[in-house]
PDB file of N, H, CA, C and O in Angstrom:
ATOM      1  N   LYS A   1     117.477  90.877  84.233  1.00  0.00           N
ATOM      2  CA  LYS A   1     117.634  90.488  85.549  1.00  0.00           C
ATOM      3  C   LYS A   1     118.365  91.395  86.052  1.00  0.00           C
ATOM      4  O   LYS A   1     119.120  92.065  85.347  1.00  0.00           O
ATOM      5  N   ARG A   2     118.270  91.537  87.187  1.00  0.00           N
ATOM      6  H   ARG A   2     117.657  90.992  87.759  1.00  0.00           H
ATOM      7  CA  ARG A   2     119.009  92.472  88.181  1.00  0.00           C
ATOM      8  C   ARG A   2     119.536  91.710  89.085  1.00  0.00           C
ATOM      9  O   ARG A   2     119.194  90.554  89.336  1.00  0.00           O
ATOM     10  N   LEU A   3     120.525  92.434  89.689  1.00  0.00           N
ATOM     11  H   LEU A   3     120.803  93.373  89.486  1.00  0.00           H
ATOM     12  CA  LEU A   3     121.286  91.543  90.630  1.00  0.00           C
ATOM     13  C   LEU A   3     121.510  92.290  91.941  1.00  0.00           C
ATOM     14  O   LEU A   3     121.868  93.459  92.085  1.00  0.00           O
ATOM     15  N   LYS A   4     121.192  91.264  92.978  1.00  0.00           N
ATOM     16  H   LYS A   4     120.901  90.315  92.861  1.00  0.00           H
ATOM     17  CA  LYS A   4     120.865  91.618  94.230  1.00  0.00           C
ATOM     18  C   LYS A   4     122.106  92.110  94.198  1.00  0.00           C
ATOM     19  O   LYS A   4     123.065  91.640  93.585  1.00  0.00           O
ATOM     20  N   PRO A   5     122.059  93.446  95.138  1.00  0.00           N
ATOM     21  CA  PRO A   5     122.924  94.441  95.829  1.00  0.00           C
ATOM     22  C   PRO A   5     123.828  93.921  96.849  1.00  0.00           C
ATOM     23  O   PRO A   5     124.054  94.842  97.634  1.00  0.00           O
ATOM     24  N   ASN A   6     124.347  93.032  97.136  1.00  0.00           N
ATOM     25  H   ASN A   6     124.164  92.284  96.499  1.00  0.00           H
ATOM     26  CA  ASN A   6     125.156  91.522  98.008  1.00  0.00           C
ATOM     27  C   ASN A   6     126.076  91.397  96.575  1.00  0.00           C
ATOM     28  O   ASN A   6     127.262  91.728  96.567  1.00  0.00           O
ATOM     29  N   LYS A   7     125.271  90.797  95.182  1.00  0.00           N
ATOM     30  H   LYS A   7     124.308  90.528  95.189  1.00  0.00           H
ATOM     31  CA  LYS A   7     125.708  90.600  94.385  1.00  0.00           C
ATOM     32  C   LYS A   7     126.693  91.405  93.314  1.00  0.00           C
ATOM     33  O   LYS A   7     127.596  90.949  92.613  1.00  0.00           O
ATOM     34  N   LEU A   8     126.068  93.121  93.470  1.00  0.00           N
ATOM     35  H   LEU A   8     125.334  93.492  94.039  1.00  0.00           H
ATOM     36  CA  LEU A   8     127.010  93.253  92.378  1.00  0.00           C
ATOM     37  C   LEU A   8     128.315  93.874  93.451  1.00  0.00           C
ATOM     38  O   LEU A   8     129.353  94.441  93.110  1.00  0.00           O
ATOM     39  N   HIS A   9     127.954  93.619  94.481  1.00  0.00           N
ATOM     40  H   HIS A   9     127.111  93.158  94.758  1.00  0.00           H
ATOM     41  CA  HIS A   9     129.197  94.246  95.402  1.00  0.00           C
ATOM     42  C   HIS A   9     130.618  93.071  95.262  1.00  0.00           C
ATOM     43  O   HIS A   9     131.831  93.269  95.325  1.00  0.00           O
ATOM     44  N   ASP A  10     129.763  91.755  95.038  1.00  0.00           N
ATOM     45  H   ASP A  10     128.777  91.594  94.987  1.00  0.00           H
ATOM     46  CA  ASP A  10     130.766  90.980  95.352  1.00  0.00           C
ATOM     47  C   ASP A  10     131.933  90.883  93.516  1.00  0.00           C
ATOM     48  O   ASP A  10     132.968  90.352  93.112  1.00  0.00           O
ATOM     49  N   LEU A  11     130.697  91.901  92.950  1.00  0.00           N
ATOM     50  H   LEU A  11     129.857  92.332  93.279  1.00  0.00           H
ATOM     51  CA  LEU A  11     131.462  92.377  91.715  1.00  0.00           C
ATOM     52  C   LEU A  11     132.258  93.301  91.453  1.00  0.00           C
ATOM     53  O   LEU A  11     132.986  93.560  90.494  1.00  0.00           O
ATOM     54  N   LEU A  12     131.906  94.051  92.991  1.00  0.00           N
ATOM     55  H   LEU A  12     131.314  93.841  93.769  1.00  0.00           H
ATOM     56  CA  LEU A  12     133.058  95.185  93.062  1.00  0.00           C
ATOM     57  C   LEU A  12     134.366  95.039  93.702  1.00  0.00           C
ATOM     58  O   LEU A  12     135.318  95.818  93.751  1.00  0.00           O
ATOM     59  N   ASP A  13     134.224  94.043  94.108  1.00  0.00           N
ATOM     60  H   ASP A  13     133.451  93.410  94.068  1.00  0.00           H
ATOM     61  CA  ASP A  13     135.263  93.574  94.629  1.00  0.00           C
ATOM     62  C   ASP A  13     136.235  92.294  94.442  1.00  0.00           C
ATOM     63  O   ASP A  13     137.274  91.979  95.024  1.00  0.00           O
ATOM     64  N   ILE A  14     135.540  91.714  93.467  1.00  0.00           N
ATOM     65  H   ILE A  14     134.697  91.970  92.995  1.00  0.00           H
ATOM     66  CA  ILE A  14     135.714  90.779  92.267  1.00  0.00           C
ATOM     67  C   ILE A  14     137.032  91.753  91.115  1.00  0.00           C
ATOM     68  O   ILE A  14     138.008  91.362  90.475  1.00  0.00           O
ATOM     69  N   GLU A  15     136.325  93.265  91.341  1.00  0.00           N
ATOM     70  H   GLU A  15     135.532  93.582  91.860  1.00  0.00           H
ATOM     71  CA  GLU A  15     137.273  93.972  90.213  1.00  0.00           C
ATOM     72  C   GLU A  15     138.556  94.921  90.744  1.00  0.00           C
ATOM     73  O   GLU A  15     139.604  95.455  90.380  1.00  0.00           O
ATOM     74  N   ASP A  16     137.618  94.706  91.936  1.00  0.00           N
ATOM     75  H   ASP A  16     136.767  94.272  92.232  1.00  0.00           H
ATOM     76  CA  ASP A  16     139.256  95.784  92.522  1.00  0.00           C
ATOM     77  C   ASP A  16     140.532  94.510  93.103  1.00  0.00           C
ATOM     78  O   ASP A  16     141.652  94.618  93.604  1.00  0.00           O
ATOM     79  N   ASP A  17     139.458  93.077  92.635  1.00  0.00           N
ATOM     80  H   ASP A  17     138.548  92.989  92.229  1.00  0.00           H
ATOM     81  CA  ASP A  17     140.772  91.801  93.031  1.00  0.00           C
ATOM     82  C   ASP A  17     141.549  92.507  92.189  1.00  0.00           C
ATOM     83  O   ASP A  17     142.474  93.283  92.429  1.00  0.00           O
ATOM     84  N   LEU A  18     140.858  91.993  90.723  1.00  0.00           N
ATOM     85  H   LEU A  18     140.107  91.363  90.528  1.00  0.00           H
ATOM     86  CA  LEU A  18     141.587  92.466  89.125  1.00  0.00           C
ATOM     87  C   LEU A  18     142.863  93.489  88.728  1.00  0.00           C
ATOM     88  O   LEU A  18     143.927  93.195  88.184  1.00  0.00           O
ATOM     89  N   LYS A  19     142.436  94.635  89.138  1.00  0.00           N
ATOM     90  H   LYS A  19     141.572  94.874  89.581  1.00  0.00           H
ATOM     91  CA  LYS A  19     143.111  95.285  89.679  1.00  0.00           C
ATOM     92  C   LYS A  19     144.217  95.110  89.948  1.00  0.00           C
ATOM     93  O   LYS A  19     145.195  95.039  89.204  1.00  0.00           O
ATOM     94  N   LYS A  20     144.145  95.038  90.916  1.00  0.00           N
ATOM     95  H   LYS A  20     143.350  95.095  91.519  1.00  0.00           H
ATOM     96  CA  LYS A  20     145.235  94.907  92.015  1.00  0.00           C
ATOM     97  C   LYS A  20     146.296  93.930  91.458  1.00  0.00           C
ATOM     98  O   LYS A  20     147.525  93.989  91.476  1.00  0.00           O
ATOM     99  N   ALA A  21     145.399  92.970  90.935  1.00  0.00           N
ATOM    100  H   ALA A  21     144.400  92.922  90.921  1.00  0.00           H
ATOM    101  CA  ALA A  21     146.396  91.866  90.300  1.00  0.00           C
ATOM    102  C   ALA A  21     147.511  91.700  89.228  1.00  0.00           C
ATOM    103  O   ALA A  21     148.674  91.315  89.106  1.00  0.00           O
ATOM    104  N   ARG A  22     145.867  92.516  88.115  1.00  0.00           N
ATOM    105  H   ARG A  22     144.922  92.829  88.214  1.00  0.00           H
ATOM    106  CA  ARG A  22     147.002  93.981  86.690  1.00  0.00           C
ATOM    107  C   ARG A  22     147.943  95.015  86.874  1.00  0.00           C
ATOM    108  O   ARG A  22     148.179  95.807  85.962  1.00  0.00           O
ATOM    109  N   GLN A  23     148.552  95.087  88.067  1.00  0.00           N
ATOM    110  H   GLN A  23     148.360  94.443  88.808  1.00  0.00           H
ATOM    111  CA  GLN A  23     149.187  96.161  88.170  1.00  0.00           C
ATOM    112  C   GLN A  23     149.940  95.329  89.207  1.00  0.00           C
ATOM    113  O   GLN A  23     150.476  96.136  89.966  1.00  0.00           O
ATOM    114  N   GLU A  24     150.085  94.689  89.398  1.00  0.00           N
ATOM    115  H   GLU A  24     149.650  94.033  88.781  1.00  0.00           H
ATOM    116  CA  GLU A  24     151.423  93.212  90.207  1.00  0.00           C
ATOM    117  C   GLU A  24     152.047  92.328  88.665  1.00  0.00           C
ATOM    118  O   GLU A  24     153.123  92.226  88.074  1.00  0.00           O
ATOM    119  N   PHE A  25     150.733  91.853  88.513  1.00  0.00           N
ATOM    120  H   PHE A  25     149.859  91.936  88.993  1.00  0.00           H
ATOM    121  CA  PHE A  25     151.103  91.899  86.982  1.00  0.00           C
ATOM    122  C   PHE A  25     152.349  93.087  86.488  1.00  0.00           C
ATOM    123  O   PHE A  25     153.578  93.035  86.531  1.00  0.00           O
ATOM    124  N   LEU A  26     151.736  93.761  86.185  1.00  0.00           N
ATOM    125  H   LEU A  26     150.737  93.803  86.150  1.00  0.00           H
ATOM    126  CA  LEU A  26     152.995  94.816  85.645  1.00  0.00           C
ATOM    127  C   LEU A  26     154.219  94.858  86.245  1.00  0.00           C
ATOM    128  O   LEU A  26     155.334  94.345  86.143  1.00  0.00           O
ATOM    129  N   ASP A  27     153.749  95.478  86.764  1.00  0.00           N
ATOM    130  H   ASP A  27     152.843  95.895  86.847  1.00  0.00           H
ATOM    131  CA  ASP A  27     154.954  95.729  88.008  1.00  0.00           C
ATOM    132  C   ASP A  27     156.058  94.941  87.639  1.00  0.00           C
ATOM    133  O   ASP A  27     157.104  95.431  87.214  1.00  0.00           O
ATOM    134  N   HIS A  28     155.827  93.518  87.812  1.00  0.00           N
ATOM    135  H   HIS A  28     154.977  93.120  88.157  1.00  0.00           H
ATOM    136  CA  HIS A  28     156.543  92.252  87.341  1.00  0.00           C
ATOM    137  C   HIS A  28     157.035  91.924  86.062  1.00  0.00           C
ATOM    138  O   HIS A  28     157.761  90.962  85.812  1.00  0.00           O
ATOM    139  N   ILE A  29     156.408  93.167  84.872  1.00  0.00           N
ATOM    140  H   ILE A  29     155.818  93.948  85.075  1.00  0.00           H
ATOM    141  CA  ILE A  29     157.229  92.370  84.017  1.00  0.00           C
ATOM    142  C   ILE A  29     158.089  93.962  83.564  1.00  0.00           C
ATOM    143  O   ILE A  29     159.070  93.957  82.821  1.00  0.00           O
ATOM    144  N   ASN A  30     157.522  95.202  84.146  1.00  0.00           N
ATOM    145  H   ASN A  30     156.725  95.206  84.750  1.00  0.00           H
ATOM    146  CA  ASN A  30     158.912  96.218  84.411  1.00  0.00           C
ATOM    147  C   ASN A  30     160.166  95.514  85.017  1.00  0.00           C
ATOM    148  O   ASN A  30     161.143  95.465  84.270  1.00  0.00           O
ATOM    149  N   LEU A  31     160.299  94.908  86.381  1.00  0.00           N
ATOM    150  H   LEU A  31     159.505  94.949  86.988  1.00  0.00           H
ATOM    151  CA  LEU A  31     161.068  94.583  86.359  1.00  0.00           C
ATOM    152  C   LEU A  31     161.995  93.530  85.662  1.00  0.00           C
ATOM    153  O   LEU A  31     163.222  93.496  85.754  1.00  0.00           O
ATOM    154  N   ASN A  32     161.237  92.719  84.984  1.00  0.00           N
ATOM    155  H   ASN A  32     160.240  92.747  84.908  1.00  0.00           H
ATOM    156  CA  ASN A  32     162.406  91.654  84.452  1.00  0.00           C
ATOM    157  C   ASN A  32     162.854  93.055  83.113  1.00  0.00           C
ATOM    158  O   ASN A  32     163.760  92.865  82.301  1.00  0.00           O
TER     159      ASN A  32
END
């Protein structure tokens, strides 16, 4: 089953948000 282009775009946006959240999480750990 192939993804529609807009669905793929949504997944890329989610992946980008996850990378940002992960980086913020790691920064938070490093501060403590």
